[in-house]
N, C-alpha and C positions, 0 to 999 in steps of 0.2 A: 826774808819771809811770810812775805804776803801774799805769796804762789807757789808756797811748797805744798805738796799734797799730804795729809797723813790720811792711813787706814783705819776702819775703825771696828770691832768687833763686833757683831749682831748675831745676837742667836739665830740658829735655822731658823726657828718656825715663825718665828718675829718675820726673817726677810721673807721668808714665803708666802706668809700673810700678805705684807705689802705689796708683794710682785704681784698677787695674786688680787689683790684691787685694786690696782693701776690696770692691770689689763682687762677684770670686768667694767671700768670704771672707763675706756677708754683713753687713757694717760700714757703718754708716747713717751714721759720720761722714767729716769734709770731709777732702779733703788737709790742707789746712791745720793744722785739730786735731791731727790725728796728729802735722805736721811739729811740732810748740809740743810735744805730750808727749815728742819724740824729745830736743829741747832740754832738757828740763825733768830729764828722765832723764839725758842727760850731765851736764848740769851738777851734779846731786844725788849723780852718781860721784865726781865729782872731788873734791866737797866732801867727802867719805869717806861720803857717805852713800848707798849704794849702794839704787836704786829696784828692782834686781831681786828684793829681797824680797817674800815674799810666801807666801800658800795655795795650795802645786799640789792639788785638787779634783778625781780620777783625771784628763780628760784640761784639763781646763780649769784656767788659772791665774788665780787673783786676786788682785793686787799690794796691797801695802803700803799702807791706807787703805781697803779695798774696804766696803761697807758692806752689814751680810743684812738681808733682812725677812722675815719669816713672819707671816701675819694666824691666828689663832687663837681659834675663838670671836666674831670681831669685835676683839680687842685685838690691835696688831700689836709684836711681839717683833725687836727689832735687835741683833746681835752685831756685831762689825767685826773685820777681819783686822790684827792689830797684828805687824808683821816675820813670821814665818814661821806664828803662830799665830793661831786664830779664839777670838776672847773675848768671851762673855758673862756677865757679870754677873761680873766679876773670877777666870772659873775660863776652861780652855781646855776646848774642844770642836771636836771633829770636825761637821761638817754635820748625821750621822743622830745624833750624841749630842744635838746643840742639839734637832732637831727632838722627842729624845726627852724630855728636861729638860721642854719648852714643853707637849709633848699627853700624857706620858705614854702614849704609845702609838706602837708602831712605823711608822713612816708611809714613804714617798718623798722624800727631801729633796729631791729633783731638781724634781719636782710642787708641794712646799713654798715653797721658798724664792725671792727675789726678789733681781735682785743689783744695786748701783749701784756702777760703780769711782770716778767721780769728782763730786762735787757736783753739776756744768757737767751730768750725764745723767741721764736716766731712767730710775726700775725698772724691771729687764728679768727675764722667767721664768729661771731659773737652765737649766730645760731647752733653751731659746731658744739661750742662748750655749753651749750642750753642742752643740747640732746646728749650729752656726753655727761650732764650733770643730774641726769632727772633719774631718781632712784626706782631700782628696779625691782618684782615682786619677789621676794624671800621663800615662797616659795612655789614649786612649779605650778602652772594652772592659775594660780590665784588670781591673775586676772580672764581667767577666761569664758565670763561674762561680756567683759568689756571687747576682747579680741570677736567673739561670737556676733556682739550688736556692730563691730567694724562691718564685718563679712556681709551684713545682709541690707547695712547703708544703703551698696548699689547697684540692689537689686531691684 
């Protein structure tokens, strides 16, 4: 029963909205995968084990169970999000602290850390998750002043 697949009926507009949001946010998962995660989250919350626990790293939310990986001098180092903390070698760390502990130097954690939110996903560079999670302006040209400023910065 564990590996059996069941079909769910989802209303057309809801399915289309979900597909659109996934595409706009750069999320490569299929809508069926996200629906399965939503059901798991709902079940976990009902059982008194909220799935909304996790670590908030600036604008990026890392849910409970997320794995972090960093490679330094050919060796892979791993940390894991447990509840609302990042744990490495039995210690609570921040991404910056973890990079500092592993390398002994101050580094940009966004460039050094890779993230895997579940065992079924591939490792993704933290900087890619960060850019994909940025909120885009709702209205077209809402960010025109910022874009104009950026074009004149290089003159």
